[in-house]
KEKE-3310 file (N, C-alpha, C; in steps of 0.2 Angstrom, whole numbers, plus 5000, padded with zeros to 4 digits):
npx = (4971:4969:4969:4979:4973:4960:4967:4970:4959:4952:4961:4958:4946:4945:4954:4948:4936:4941:4947:4934:4929:4937:4937:4924:4924:4931:4926:4911:4916:4922:4913:4903:4910:4908:4915:4918:4914:4925:4937:4936:4940:4952:4957:4957:4965:4977:4979:4978:4988:5000:4997:5001:5014:5022:5019:5028:5040:5034:5031:5044:5052:5042:5045:5056:5070:5085:5095:5103:5121:5133:5142:5137:5126:5131:5127:5112:5109:5113:5104:5093:5094:5096:5084:5078:5081:5076:5064:5061:5061:5065:5081:5075:5078:5088:5084:5085:5076:5076:5067:5065:5053:5052:5051:5044:5045:5038:5039:5034:5033:5033:5040:5052:5054:5055:5057:5063:5062:5068:5066:5078:5074:5070:5083:5090:5083:5080:5087:5095:5089:5075:5077:5077:5063:5054:5061:5059:5042:5043:5049:5038:5028:5031:5031:5017:5014:5012:5015:5012:5000:4994:5001:4994:4979:4978:4978:4966:4956:4963:4961:4946:4945:4951:4946:4931:4931:4939:4924:4915:4921:4919:4905:4899:4903:4900:4895:4877:4862:4857:4867:4875:4870:4869:4885:4886:4881:4886:4898:4896:4894:4906:4911:4907:4909:4922:4925:4919:4929:4942:4936:4938:4950:4957:4954:4959:4971:4971:4973:4984:4993:4991:4994:5007:5011:5010:5019:5031:5030:5030:5043:5054:5052:5051:5039:5042:5049:5046:5033:5040:5046:5033:5028:5038:5039:5027:5028:5036:5031:5020:5022:5025:5025:5029:5032:5032:5023:5011:5012:5005:5010:5015:5005:4999:5006:5015:5024:5018:5003:5005:4996:4985:4991:4987:4977:4979:4988:4979:4973:4981:4983:4972:4973:4983:4988:4989:4999:5009:5013:5018:5028:5036:5044:5039:5036:5020:5013:5021:5018:5005:5003:5014:5007:4994:4998:5002:4992:4980:4970:4952:4957:4964:4958:4948:4958:4960:4950:4947:4960:4973:4981:4978:4975:4988:4989:4980:4988:4998:4991:4989:5001:5004:4997:5001:5013:5008:5000:5010:5021:5034)
npy = (4904:4915:4916:4915:4918:4925:4936:4943:4948:4954:4965:4969:4974:4984:4993:4996:5002:5014:5022:5025:5030:5041:5049:5051:5061:5071:5073:5080:5090:5098:5099:5106:5118:5124:5116:5109:5091:5088:5092:5087:5074:5076:5082:5074:5062:5068:5071:5058:5054:5062:5059:5046:5048:5056:5052:5044:5049:5061:5053:5048:5060:5064:5054:5054:5046:5040:5033:5020:5016:5005:5001:5000:4994:4980:4964:4968:4971:4960:4951:4955:4958:4940:4937:4944:4938:4925:4928:4932:4944:4961:4967:4978:4997:5002:5009:5019:5025:5037:5032:5028:5020:5004:4997:4992:4993:4993:5004:5013:5015:5005:4986:4988:5003:4999:5006:4998:5000:5002:5005:5014:5009:4994:4988:4983:4979:4966:4948:4940:4931:4934:4947:4944:4936:4946:4954:4947:4945:4960:4959:4950:4958:4965:4955:4949:4963:4973:4988:4996:4993:5000:5012:5020:5018:5025:5036:5041:5039:5051:5064:5062:5069:5078:5087:5086:5092:5108:5109:5110:5120:5131:5128:5136:5148:5152:5163:5168:5161:5146:5142:5140:5130:5120:5121:5113:5102:5094:5092:5083:5074:5071:5067:5054:5047:5048:5040:5026:5024:5024:5013:5002:5004:5000:4987:4980:4982:4977:4961:4961:4964:4948:4940:4942:4940:4925:4922:4927:4915:4903:4907:4906:4894:4893:4901:4903:4913:4924:4927:4927:4940:4950:4950:4955:4966:4972:4975:4983:4994:4993:5002:5016:5032:5044:5058:5053:5043:5047:5049:5047:5045:5033:5022:5012:5004:4998:4984:4982:4990:5002:5011:5002:4996:4995:4986:4976:4968:4966:4959:4946:4944:4938:4927:4918:4906:4900:4908:4907:4893:4895:4905:4903:4911:4923:4939:4940:4944:4957:4964:4970:4975:4987:4992:4995:5007:5013:5019:5029:5033:5041:5041:5032:5021:5022:5022:5008:5003:5006:4998:4993:4983:4964:4960:4958:4944:4937:4935:4929:4917:4913:4910:4900:4891:4887:4883:4869:4865:4862:4857:4861)
npz = (5000:4988:4969:4956:4945:4951:4955:4945:4937:4946:4948:4935:4934:4946:4939:4929:4933:4941:4932:4924:4937:4937:4924:4925:4933:4930:4915:4922:4927:4919:4911:4916:4915:4903:4892:4876:4873:4866:4869:4884:4881:4877:4888:4898:4894:4893:4905:4914:4907:4913:4925:4928:4921:4933:4945:4949:4954:4962:4973:4976:4981:4989:4999:5004:5001:4996:4983:4982:4981:4970:4978:4991:5006:5002:5004:5003:4989:4982:4989:4983:4968:4964:4970:4961:4949:4950:4950:4939:4932:4930:4940:4951:4955:4970:4985:5000:5012:5025:5038:5054:5058:5057:5037:5021:5003:4987:4970:4954:4936:4929:4927:4923:4926:4942:4959:4973:4991:5007:5024:5034:5048:5046:5045:5054:5063:5057:5054:5042:5036:5037:5032:5021:5017:5018:5005:4996:4997:4992:4980:4973:4971:4961:4950:4949:4943:4953:4955:4944:4945:4956:4956:4948:4949:4964:4961:4958:4969:4976:4968:4968:4981:4979:4970:4977:4987:4985:4976:4986:4993:4985:4983:4994:4996:4985:4971:4968:4975:4967:4958:4968:4975:4966:4966:4977:4978:4968:4975:4984:4979:4973:4986:4988:4978:4978:4991:4987:4977:4984:4991:4986:4980:4993:4994:4983:4985:4999:4996:4987:4994:5001:4992:4987:4997:4998:4987:4991:5001:4994:4984:4995:5002:5014:5024:5038:5042:5034:5041:5055:5051:5049:5059:5069:5064:5065:5079:5080:5074:5083:5093:5093:5091:5083:5073:5061:5060:5055:5042:5024:5014:5007:5010:5007:4999:5008:5018:5029:5034:5047:5051:5055:5066:5080:5082:5076:5085:5096:5089:5088:5099:5105:5095:5099:5099:5088:5082:5088:5082:5073:5075:5085:5095:5098:5106:5113:5123:5124:5113:5113:5125:5121:5111:5115:5123:5113:5106:5095:5097:5091:5078:5076:5076:5067:5055:5056:5053:5038:5031:5024:5023:5024:5041:5052:5062:5053:5043:5046:5048:5037:5031:5039:5034:5022:5024:5029:5020:5008:5013:5019)
capx = (4971:4965:4971:4982:4968:4956:4970:4972:4951:4952:4966:4958:4941:4949:4958:4941:4931:4946:4945:4929:4927:4942:4935:4918:4924:4934:4919:4906:4916:4923:4906:4901:4913:4908:4918:4916:4918:4933:4942:4935:4940:4958:4961:4957:4971:4982:4980:4980:4997:5001:5001:5008:5023:5024:5017:5034:5043:5030:5031:5051:5051:5040:5046:5064:5072:5092:5094:5111:5126:5134:5145:5131:5125:5133:5122:5105:5110:5115:5098:5087:5097:5095:5077:5075:5084:5072:5057:5062:5059:5073:5081:5076:5082:5086:5084:5084:5072:5077:5064:5064:5050:5053:5045:5047:5039:5042:5033:5036:5027:5032:5043:5058:5057:5054:5063:5062:5061:5068:5067:5082:5074:5072:5089:5095:5077:5078:5091:5097:5084:5067:5073:5077:5058:5052:5063:5054:5037:5042:5049:5032:5024:5033:5032:5012:5013:5007:5014:5008:4991:4995:5001:4987:4974:4980:4976:4960:4953:4964:4956:4940:4944:4953:4937:4924:4933:4937:4916:4912:4921:4915:4898:4899:4907:4899:4890:4869:4860:4855:4872:4881:4867:4873:4891:4887:4879:4892:4905:4894:4895:4913:4914:4903:4914:4931:4923:4919:4934:4945:4937:4938:4960:4960:4952:4963:4978:4974:4971:4989:4997:4990:4998:5015:5014:5009:5025:5038:5031:5034:5049:5059:5049:5050:5036:5041:5053:5042:5030:5042:5048:5029:5026:5044:5039:5020:5028:5038:5026:5013:5022:5029:5021:5032:5027:5033:5017:5005:5013:5002:5011:5014:5004:4994:5014:5021:5023:5014:5002:5007:4989:4982:4997:4987:4970:4982:4989:4974:4970:4986:4980:4967:4974:4989:4991:4989:5003:5014:5014:5025:5033:5038:5048:5035:5031:5014:5013:5024:5017:5000:5006:5016:4999:4989:5002:5003:4985:4981:4961:4948:4959:4968:4952:4947:4962:4960:4943:4951:4963:4975:4983:4975:4978:4995:4987:4976:4992:5003:4988:4989:5007:5006:4995:5004:5021:5007:4999:5018:5025:5040)
capy = (4910:4918:4909:4919:4920:4928:4942:4947:4950:4959:4969:4971:4976:4989:4996:4999:5007:5019:5024:5025:5035:5046:5052:5056:5068:5076:5075:5082:5096:5101:5100:5113:5124:5122:5115:5102:5084:5085:5095:5085:5068:5077:5084:5066:5059:5070:5071:5052:5053:5067:5055:5041:5048:5059:5049:5040:5058:5063:5047:5045:5065:5064:5049:5057:5041:5040:5028:5018:5014:4997:4998:5001:4989:4972:4961:4973:4970:4952:4947:4959:4953:4934:4936:4945:4932:4921:4929:4933:4951:4967:4970:4987:4999:5000:5014:5019:5031:5038:5032:5024:5014:4998:4997:4993:4998:4995:5010:5013:5015:4998:4983:4991:5007:4999:5006:4995:5005:4998:5010:5013:5006:4987:4983:4982:4974:4959:4945:4940:4927:4939:4953:4940:4936:4952:4957:4943:4948:4965:4957:4946:4966:4968:4948:4954:4969:4978:4992:4999:4994:5003:5017:5022:5017:5025:5044:5042:5044:5058:5066:5063:5072:5088:5088:5088:5099:5111:5112:5111:5129:5134:5130:5140:5155:5157:5167:5167:5154:5143:5140:5137:5126:5115:5115:5111:5095:5091:5095:5080:5069:5068:5063:5050:5046:5046:5035:5020:5023:5021:5006:4997:5004:4996:4982:4978:4984:4969:4957:4960:4960:4943:4936:4944:4935:4919:4922:4925:4907:4897:4906:4904:4888:4897:4904:4907:4919:4931:4928:4933:4947:4952:4950:4958:4974:4976:4975:4989:5000:4996:5007:5021:5039:5048:5062:5049:5037:5052:5051:5040:5047:5026:5018:5005:5002:4996:4979:4984:4998:5006:5014:4997:4990:4992:4984:4970:4969:4964:4952:4942:4940:4931:4920:4916:4898:4900:4912:4905:4887:4897:4911:4900:4916:4929:4938:4943:4951:4964:4965:4971:4982:4992:4992:5001:5014:5019:5020:5034:5036:5040:5042:5024:5017:5025:5018:5001:5004:5006:4994:4995:4975:4958:4960:4954:4937:4933:4935:4923:4910:4909:4907:4893:4885:4887:4879:4863:4861:4863:4852:4865)
capz = (4996:4984:4965:4951:4940:4952:4957:4940:4939:4952:4946:4928:4937:4948:4933:4925:4938:4942:4925:4924:4940:4937:4919:4927:4936:4924:4913:4927:4929:4913:4906:4919:4915:4896:4887:4873:4874:4862:4873:4890:4879:4876:4894:4902:4894:4897:4913:4916:4906:4916:4932:4928:4922:4938:4951:4954:4956:4967:4977:4976:4982:4997:5004:5005:4998:4992:4978:4987:4973:4969:4986:4998:5008:4997:5003:5001:4982:4984:4990:4979:4962:4965:4969:4954:4945:4951:4950:4934:4933:4928:4945:4953:4958:4978:4989:5009:5017:5033:5042:5058:5058:5050:5029:5014:4997:4980:4966:4947:4930:4926:4931:4921:4931:4949:4963:4979:4997:5012:5028:5037:5053:5045:5041:5062:5067:5054:5051:5035:5033:5037:5025:5012:5017:5016:4999:4990:4995:4987:4972:4970:4968:4953:4947:4948:4943:4957:4954:4939:4945:4961:4954:4944:4954:4972:4961:4957:4977:4976:4962:4969:4985:4979:4968:4983:4995:4980:4976:4992:4998:4982:4986:5000:4994:4976:4969:4967:4977:4965:4958:4975:4978:4962:4968:4983:4976:4964:4980:4990:4976:4971:4990:4988:4974:4982:4997:4983:4975:4988:4994:4978:4979:4998:4993:4979:4990:5004:4990:4983:4998:5003:4988:4987:5004:4996:4982:4998:5005:4988:4983:5000:5004:5022:5027:5046:5040:5031:5047:5060:5049:5050:5070:5073:5060:5068:5084:5082:5075:5089:5102:5091:5092:5082:5068:5051:5057:5052:5037:5023:5008:5004:5016:5002:4996:5014:5020:5034:5037:5053:5057:5062:5069:5087:5082:5074:5094:5101:5087:5088:5106:5103:5091:5101:5101:5081:5077:5092:5080:5068:5077:5095:5097:5098:5113:5110:5129:5126:5111:5116:5129:5118:5108:5119:5124:5107:5102:5094:5099:5082:5069:5075:5074:5056:5051:5056:5048:5033:5032:5017:5022:5029:5049:5052:5062:5047:5037:5049:5049:5030:5031:5042:5030:5016:5027:5031:5013:5005:5016:5018)
cpx = (4970:4971:4973:4976:4962:4960:4970:4964:4952:4956:4963:4951:4942:4950:4952:4937:4937:4946:4938:4928:4933:4940:4929:4918:4925:4929:4914:4910:4919:4917:4901:4904:4911:4910:4915:4918:4924:4937:4944:4938:4949:4962:4961:4960:4976:4983:4981:4986:5003:5003:5002:5013:5024:5021:5024:5038:5041:5032:5038:5052:5048:5043:5055:5071:5077:5095:5105:5118:5129:5137:5143:5127:5123:5126:5114:5105:5112:5110:5093:5092:5095:5090:5073:5077:5076:5064:5055:5060:5066:5074:5082:5080:5083:5087:5081:5080:5073:5071:5066:5061:5052:5048:5049:5044:5040:5037:5039:5032:5027:5038:5050:5059:5054:5059:5060:5068:5064:5069:5071:5080:5072:5075:5090:5088:5077:5084:5089:5089:5077:5070:5075:5068:5055:5054:5057:5048:5036:5043:5040:5030:5026:5033:5023:5011:5010:5010:5014:5001:4990:4995:4998:4983:4974:4979:4972:4954:4957:4962:4950:4940:4947:4946:4931:4927:4934:4929:4912:4913:4919:4909:4895:4898:4905:4896:4883:4868:4862:4863:4876:4878:4870:4881:4891:4885:4884:4899:4905:4895:4900:4913:4913:4907:4921:4928:4922:4926:4940:4943:4939:4951:4962:4956:4957:4970:4978:4973:4978:4995:4997:4994:5005:5016:5015:5016:5029:5037:5033:5043:5055:5058:5052:5047:5037:5043:5049:5035:5033:5046:5041:5028:5030:5040:5032:5021:5031:5037:5020:5014:5024:5023:5025:5029:5026:5025:5014:5007:5007:5003:5013:5013:5000:5002:5016:5019:5019:5009:5002:5001:4983:4986:4995:4980:4975:4984:4984:4971:4975:4986:4978:4968:4983:4993:4994:4997:5011:5020:5018:5030:5035:5040:5043:5033:5025:5014:5015:5023:5011:5002:5010:5009:4994:4991:5002:4996:4986:4973:4957:4951:4962:4965:4949:4952:4962:4954:4944:4955:4965:4979:4976:4977:4984:4995:4985:4982:4999:5000:4989:4996:5008:5000:4995:5010:5016:5005:5006:5023:5033:5042)
cpy = (4911:4916:4917:4923:4927:4937:4945:4951:4955:4966:4974:4976:4984:4995:5003:5004:5012:5023:5026:5032:5043:5051:5055:5060:5074:5079:5079:5088:5101:5104:5106:5119:5125:5124:5108:5096:5082:5087:5091:5080:5069:5078:5076:5063:5062:5071:5063:5049:5055:5062:5050:5043:5053:5056:5045:5045:5059:5059:5047:5054:5066:5059:5050:5052:5042:5034:5026:5016:5008:4995:5000:4995:4983:4968:4963:4971:4963:4948:4950:4954:4946:4932:4940:4941:4927:4920:4931:4940:4955:4967:4979:4990:4999:5007:5014:5027:5032:5038:5027:5018:5009:4997:4994:4990:4995:5001:5012:5012:5009:4992:4986:4996:5005:5001:5002:4999:5000:5005:5007:5009:4997:4984:4980:4978:4968:4956:4944:4935:4929:4942:4947:4939:4943:4954:4954:4944:4953:4963:4953:4951:4966:4960:4949:4959:4974:4984:4998:4999:5001:5010:5021:5021:5021:5032:5046:5044:5050:5062:5068:5069:5079:5090:5090:5093:5104:5114:5116:5119:5133:5137:5136:5146:5156:5162:5165:5160:5147:5140:5138:5132:5119:5112:5112:5104:5091:5089:5087:5073:5066:5065:5056:5045:5044:5040:5026:5018:5022:5015:5002:4998:5000:4990:4977:4978:4978:4962:4955:4958:4952:4937:4938:4940:4928:4918:4922:4921:4903:4899:4904:4898:4887:4900:4906:4911:4925:4934:4930:4938:4950:4954:4955:4966:4978:4978:4983:4994:5001:5002:5014:5026:5044:5051:5056:5046:5042:5050:5045:5041:5037:5021:5011:5002:4998:4989:4978:4991:4998:5005:5007:4992:4991:4987:4977:4964:4963:4957:4946:4940:4936:4926:4917:4911:4897:4901:4910:4896:4887:4901:4909:4908:4921:4933:4944:4946:4958:4967:4971:4976:4987:4996:4998:5004:5022:5019:5026:5036:5037:5039:5034:5021:5018:5022:5010:4999:5001:5004:4993:4985:4974:4961:4955:4947:4933:4931:4929:4917:4907:4907:4901:4889:4882:4881:4872:4860:4859:4859:4853:4864)
cpz = (4992:4975:4959:4950:4943:4954:4952:4937:4941:4950:4939:4929:4940:4944:4929:4927:4939:4938:4924:4929:4939:4932:4920:4930:4933:4920:4914:4926:4923:4909:4911:4915:4907:4891:4885:4874:4872:4868:4880:4888:4880:4883:4898:4900:4894:4904:4918:4914:4910:4924:4935:4924:4931:4944:4958:4957:4962:4974:4980:4982:4988:5002:5006:5002:4994:4990:4981:4979:4975:4978:4990:4999:5000:5000:5003:4994:4979:4983:4985:4971:4960:4967:4963:4948:4949:4953:4942:4930:4933:4935:4946:4958:4966:4981:4995:5008:5024:5036:5045:5059:5051:5043:5027:5011:4990:4975:4962:4942:4927:4930:4929:4925:4938:4953:4971:4986:5002:5017:5032:5045:5052:5044:5049:5063:5064:5053:5047:5033:5032:5032:5020:5009:5013:5009:4996:4992:4989:4980:4970:4969:4963:4948:4945:4944:4946:4955:4950:4941:4950:4962:4951:4948:4961:4969:4961:4962:4979:4972:4965:4975:4985:4975:4973:4988:4990:4979:4981:4994:4991:4982:4990:5001:4988:4977:4967:4971:4973:4961:4962:4977:4974:4962:4973:4984:4973:4969:4984:4986:4975:4978:4989:4984:4975:4988:4991:4980:4979:4991:4990:4977:4986:4999:4988:4983:4993:4998:4986:4989:5000:4999:4986:4994:5001:4992:4985:5000:5001:4988:4987:5002:5011:5024:5033:5045:5040:5039:5055:5059:5050:5056:5071:5068:5062:5075:5085:5081:5080:5094:5100:5090:5087:5077:5063:5054:5054:5047:5031:5015:5004:5008:5012:5000:5001:5014:5026:5035:5045:5057:5060:5065:5077:5088:5079:5081:5096:5097:5086:5095:5107:5100:5092:5100:5091:5079:5082:5087:5072:5070:5084:5099:5101:5104:5111:5118:5129:5119:5110:5120:5127:5112:5109:5123:5121:5102:5102:5093:5093:5080:5070:5071:5067:5053:5050:5052:5040:5029:5024:5017:5027:5037:5050:5056:5057:5040:5040:5050:5043:5031:5033:5041:5023:5018:5026:5025:5008:5008:5016:5025)
residu = (UNK:UNK:UNK:UNK:UNK:UNK:UNK:UNK:UNK:UNK:UNK:UNK:UNK:UNK:UNK:UNK:UNK:UNK:UNK:UNK:UNK:UNK:UNK:UNK:UNK:UNK:UNK:UNK:UNK:UNK:UNK:UNK:UNK:UNK:UNK:UNK:UNK:UNK:UNK:UNK:UNK:UNK:UNK:UNK:UNK:UNK:UNK:UNK:UNK:UNK:UNK:UNK:UNK:UNK:UNK:UNK:UNK:UNK:UNK:UNK:UNK:UNK:UNK:UNK:UNK:UNK:UNK:UNK:UNK:UNK:UNK:UNK:UNK:UNK:UNK:UNK:UNK:UNK:UNK:UNK:UNK:UNK:UNK:UNK:UNK:UNK:UNK:UNK:UNK:UNK:UNK:UNK:UNK:UNK:UNK:UNK:UNK:UNK:UNK:UNK:UNK:UNK:UNK:UNK:UNK:UNK:UNK:UNK:UNK:UNK:UNK:UNK:UNK:UNK:UNK:UNK:UNK:UNK:UNK:UNK:UNK:UNK:UNK:UNK:UNK:UNK:UNK:UNK:UNK:UNK:UNK:UNK:UNK:UNK:UNK:UNK:UNK:UNK:UNK:UNK:UNK:UNK:UNK:UNK:UNK:UNK:UNK:UNK:UNK:UNK:UNK:UNK:UNK:UNK:UNK:UNK:UNK:UNK:UNK:UNK:UNK:UNK:UNK:UNK:UNK:UNK:UNK:UNK:UNK:UNK:UNK:UNK:UNK:UNK:UNK:UNK:UNK:UNK:UNK:UNK:UNK:UNK:UNK:UNK:UNK:UNK:UNK:UNK:UNK:UNK:UNK:UNK:UNK:UNK:UNK:UNK:UNK:UNK:UNK:UNK:UNK:UNK:UNK:UNK:UNK:UNK:UNK:UNK:UNK:UNK:UNK:UNK:UNK:UNK:UNK:UNK:UNK:UNK:UNK:UNK:UNK:UNK:UNK:UNK:UNK:UNK:UNK:UNK:UNK:UNK:UNK:UNK:UNK:UNK:UNK:UNK:UNK:UNK:UNK:UNK:UNK:UNK:UNK:UNK:UNK:UNK:UNK:UNK:UNK:UNK:UNK:UNK:UNK:UNK:UNK:UNK:UNK:UNK:UNK:UNK:UNK:UNK:UNK:UNK:UNK:UNK:UNK:UNK:UNK:UNK:UNK:UNK:UNK:UNK:UNK:UNK:UNK:UNK:UNK:UNK:UNK:UNK:UNK:UNK:UNK:UNK:UNK:UNK:UNK:UNK:UNK:UNK:UNK:UNK:UNK:UNK:UNK:UNK:UNK:UNK:UNK:UNK:UNK:UNK:UNK:UNK:UNK:UNK:UNK:UNK:UNK:UNK:UNK:UNK:UNK:UNK:UNK:UNK:UNK:UNK:UNK:UNK:UNK:UNK:UNK:UNK:UNK:UNK)
# end
């Protein structure tokens, strides 16, 4: 399991590289348009400020979340409050997303403005102990300031993609052969930048998920509850094929990346003995059957290759190691 110092170092490096990539895109684009360096610097600063401010609003709107009142979901309120106090972080606002696929995530500009979102489908799937373990995982993200880092860095690949797409389109239909060639070249370079930036974000996302798992295990002192919840969520998502599975609005923020659920199922089957040590009630055969029925073809394969999370079986194995090492 990665150390706290290593996690922080990776966060700082990713933030620096992401800002550098974002500024380079803006600088090259505006320089091409003939603007001075001062205008470019001012525009870059305003752009990142707007992104930091607007991203939570955009995410909340796209996720169609409903902020719950104090008298709604009392068990959820109690658990989140207790876990926040235990972690030493401000209690996040709680919202419900009208999605039947079970999942959860946190987002926001800071710890104080954070929102913890629970999908409707998660509540009937998990028992109280498993739900608490999942909520502890999300609170772990707040404790490590993941919401701030991921809110910022996740926008950089999207910026590069938009620029690349625009430049390629303009290059194909631009006036003048030489002018169009330069724009096409810039568009191709922007796609390379997009790919590099996305790999940085994916690497950081996988690291933060592992560390949030460890926090949940150590704070609840029951790693098996989170392991059981992860197995149930993966199993539930593996067989689903409705439209909401195509949404990527908060993919890197979810506790489980549903695009890799099918591949996870095959890996779980190969490591069935290790999984059953921590989740003895796991119906691995049923999971694999549903996963193969719900495969998404080439898009599912690509989604698994560009995973935002460690595979479920690896996460459960790591939780088993924590249980053994800490003698819980």
